[in-house]
C-alpha positions, 0 to 999 in steps of 0.5 A: 531533646526528642522523645521516642518510646518513652525514652529520652534520646539525645541529639548526639544519639539521633545523629549517630543513628542517621549518620551516612556512615551507618547507612554505608554511604559517605559524604565522598560517595555522595559527591561522586554520585552528584558529579556523575549525574552532572556529567550525564546531564551535560551530554548532548541528547541524541534521538532514538528514532527507528531506522525507517524514520531516519531514512524517510526524507531522501534527497530530490536526486534519490527520489528522482532515481526511484521514480526512474527505476520504478518506471523502467520496471513497469510501475505506473509513476507520474512525472520523473521529477524527484517530487514524492507526489501521489503518483510516486507513492502509488508506484511505490505501493504497487512495488511493495505489494508485488514484492511482498514487502511491508506496504508503507508507502514510505520511501527510505534507503532500504526501499530504494535499495530494494528497487535497484535490485528488483526485476520487472513484474511478469504477466501470468499469461504473456503473448497477447495484449490484455489486463490481469488483476492479481487479487492476492497481491492487490495490483493490476497489470496492463500488458502489451503484445510484447509482454511489457507491463504497467502496474497499478495498485488496486482495491478489490471487493472486501468480502463484507456484506452490504445492502443495496435496494433492500437486498443484502449482497457480498462485496466480491470481485469475480474471478475468471476471464472477461472483456470490456463491454461497456465504458463511461467517460468522466464521472458516473454516479451509481447507487453505491457511489461515484465512479471515474472513467468506468470500464465494465467487465461483468454486471456492475463490476468495473475497473474505475478511478476512486478515492481512496484506494486502500492497500487492502480489499475494500470495494463493493466488488469493483476494481478501484484504481488511483484517480491520476491513472483513471483517464489514461486507463480508459484509453488503454482499454477499448471495447473488447479488451480481455481482463483476467482476474485471479487469485492463488487458487483460480486462474482461467486462460484466455488463449482460446479467445485469442486463437479464436476471436469469434469466441470473445466476440460472442461473450462481448455480444452476450454482454450487450444482449443481457444489458450488463 
């Protein structure tokens, strides 16, 4: 017997009050639900990975095709060997930056398809050999006299304050037209860190190898390039090379320097005289 609220309740009454029939659930329905659960458990489990992750690992032949196509477009790759190494990733990042795509550094089928259907980057001012640094896109273009380009990702001044020799400065990469007026082969230790194969264009601002080269502006004002390309870049930029640095609101042509080389020589002489 069970006591509830001072009334005697029989086992039969308890059974009838808690019967599955009174709750709207029968024994047959319970068996049906259990059968469905066992069926679902027996199904194979499939991964719900995002599409990008499913595409991340491409076949070596596809990676080689990517490298070949990027190189043909002008992006600075390493060996075309089907190995997704830092140089290949750098070229892919430069492509993503130039095309305004999400900068992931990951090679997927979507990226390969975009590379297949893209055109070569174009110089802002073709017609003569020079270098362009597009600060908005965070890329550098080495342009020859025929308009052919080689493109690298860069990281320019972050715009943040920093302290050097007790003075506060802003991490800014100057815009305008410049010439390479001094060079350093190999490593150079400076007050803000070591630089690799530096090519000076204005004051202490140089194009140089550095690690890391983030996808966003992060330097103290210099133009960082990937380490694998720094030595060859140093060879490609002899003293006197014109460098144009611009963003969407600033651009200064250097055609007058090309038409009248004495103007460029005067700038080069001035940089040497003031000890930049």
